[in-house]
N, C-alpha and C positions, 0 to 999 in steps of 0.2 A: 323308456330306460332299458338299456341292453345289458344282459348278464354275460360276464365273460367267465363261463363256468370253468374254473381252474384256469384263469388266464395265466397264472404263474403257479407252478407246483414245486414245492421243495420236499424232496424225498430223502429220507434218512433211513438206512437199514443197518442193523446190528445182527450178525450171525454169530451165535455162541455155540461152539463146539465142545463136547466133553474132552476130558484130559486126553493127552496124546497117548495112545497105548503103547505098551512096551513092545520090543521087537518080537515079531511073530504072533502078537495078540491081535484079535479082530475087534474092530470097533463095535461096541455093543448097543450104543445109543446115540442119537443126534438130536439136539435141541435147537430149534430156531426160534429166535425172538426178533420181530420186525417192528420198527417205529416208522410210521408213514405220517408225514406232514402235508396238509393241503391248504393253500390260500385261495379264497374266492373273493372277487372284486365286482362291485356294481358301480357303474360311473366312475371309473378311475378308483380313488380312495375315498369316495364319499361314503361307501359302506363296505366294510371288510369283515370277513369272516374266516376263523381259523378252525380247521378240523384235524385232530390228531388221533390217529389209530394205533393201538398196540395189538399185535398179531403174534399169536403163539402157536407154532406148529401149523400154520395156515388157518387158525381160527381166531377171529377177533374177540379179544378178552375184554378190552376197555377202549372207550372212546371219549375224547374231550371236543365239545363243540361250544365254541365262544357264543353262539346264539343261545345255547342253553345256560352256560355259565358254570358247568360243573361236570365232573367225570360220571360216566354211566358205565356200568358193568354188564357184560353179555353172557358171562359164564359164572360158575359158582366161585371160582378163583378170581375172576374179573370183578365181581360184586365186592369181594372182600378188599381188593386193592383200590377200587374206586371209593369205597367208604374210608379207607385210610387216607387216601390222598385228599378227599373233600374235607376231612377232619383236621388238616394241616393247613393253617392260614398262609404260611410261607410258600407252600407249594401252589395254592390256589391263587394267590396274589401274582406269582411269577407267571402262571399260565394265562391269567387275564392281560398281564403286561405283553405277552408274547405276540398278541394281536398286532401291536404297534412295532414291536422289536423285530419280529420275524417277517410278518407280512407287509405292513405299511412302510416300514423303513426300506425293505428290498424292493419295493414296487418300482422304483425309479430305474432298476436294471432289467425288469421283466420285458418292458416293451421293446427294448433294443435286442434281447437275446431270444424272445418268444414271439411276441406279436408282430414285431417289425422284421424277424428274420425271414430272408429270402435266399434260396440256393436253387439256381437253375438245374434242371436234369441233364444227364447226358444220355444220349439216345443212340442205339445201334440196331441193326437188322441182321438176322442170321437165318440161313436155310435150315429148316428142320427136317432131317432125312426120315424116310420112311421106316418103320419098325421091321418091314420085311426086307431081306436082302435083295438088292437089285430092283426094288420097287421105287416108284416116283417119290418126289419129296412130299412130305405130308403137309407142309405149309412154311409160312414165315413167321419168325418170332421177333417182336419188337421188344427190346430191353430198355427199360426206362429206370435209370440208377441216380441215386445220391441226390435226391431233391427234398426241399422242405419249403412250405409245409406239406401235409400230406395230401390234401385235396388236389386231384389231378384228373385230366380227361385225356384219353388216348382213342384216336380213331384210324381205322384203315380204309385206304381208297384203292381201287384199281382203276387207273386212269384218273377221270374226274368223278367216278361213281363211288359213293360211300358204301363199303361193305359192313354190315352189322350182324346178320344172321349165322355167319361162320366165324365169328370172334369170341375167343375164350380168354379171360383174364384171371390173373391170381388177385387175392386181396393185396392191398397196399402193405408191405412188410417194413416194419422198422428195422433199421441196421444197428441200433443201439447207440448211435453217435449223432443224434438229432437229425439224421438223414433217412430217407425211405427208398425203396425200390418197388417196381412193378413189373411183370411180364405179361404181354399181350399177344397171343397166339391168333394168326389168321389160318384157320384150318381150311386152306384152298390151295392146292398145287398151283405154283406160279406158272403162267403161260408165256411162251415166247413172244417177243415184240409188244408186251404190255408192261407198263411201269406200276409199280406198287408204292404206296406212300404210307408210312406211319406218321400221323400227325398228333403232336403233343401240345396241350394247352395247360398253362400253368401261371400262377399269379406272378412268378418270378420272371416271366417272359413278356415282352412288350408286344409280340406277335407270335402266332403259333410256330412251333418248331417242326420242321418237316424232314424226314429222312426218306430217300427214294431207293428203290430196288428194281432191277430188271434182268432179263436174260437176252444175250445177243441173238440177232437173227441170222444165223448161219448154219452150216451143217456140222460145226465143230461141237464138242461136248458143251453142255450148258456151263456158261460162265457168269457167276453173279457179279453184278455191278452196284456199288453202293455210292450214292451221290450225297452231297452235304446239305446245308441248310438253305437250300433254294426254294423259291416260293412256287415255281411252276414244275410241270412235268418234262420228260425229256423223250 
């Protein structure tokens, strides 16, 4: 039995600000109230769990867990609120029904937009100049942009040899629009006559995507050359 922890998550946030200050007056207080809804699924909709959290100024006050069946308070104020809500049969009945109305009902949309969503990355290579003026290039930067889901593998090659010891990568960063980005630096000054390849493997790709980069072999200043999605070196 595989658990899809938060296979779909429905998030709602409400930010409440104090009254708009008069002209020239300073804002004296900011109050933030957030309601967060989470749906957990096991074997599709065979078992569904709803978790709803109420967060006040970054501190969780109250939580409802459908597996528990009632509200639980985590602060002095939260305990009072939970006690009030638990004593109201209309509120508790609506919350129990939300497991079906919010989670199970919307599950049909989750596979298409979450679990089956595939967006291939765009990949480019750029030369990273040295921090010192007139120094040689620090290395090559592989920019992997706008992909989904987040899991991805990026490798650097010099010719046919994989380079790993001089590779530094950022964390996978969410863009806020269901896409992600990643920067992978090869901290190795590129040498003339050699080709360098940034290879990206992602679930959206039928085969690894490769970007190639090299320097011309002549007496002219170094000229970067970027090739496309070819499988071999040049």
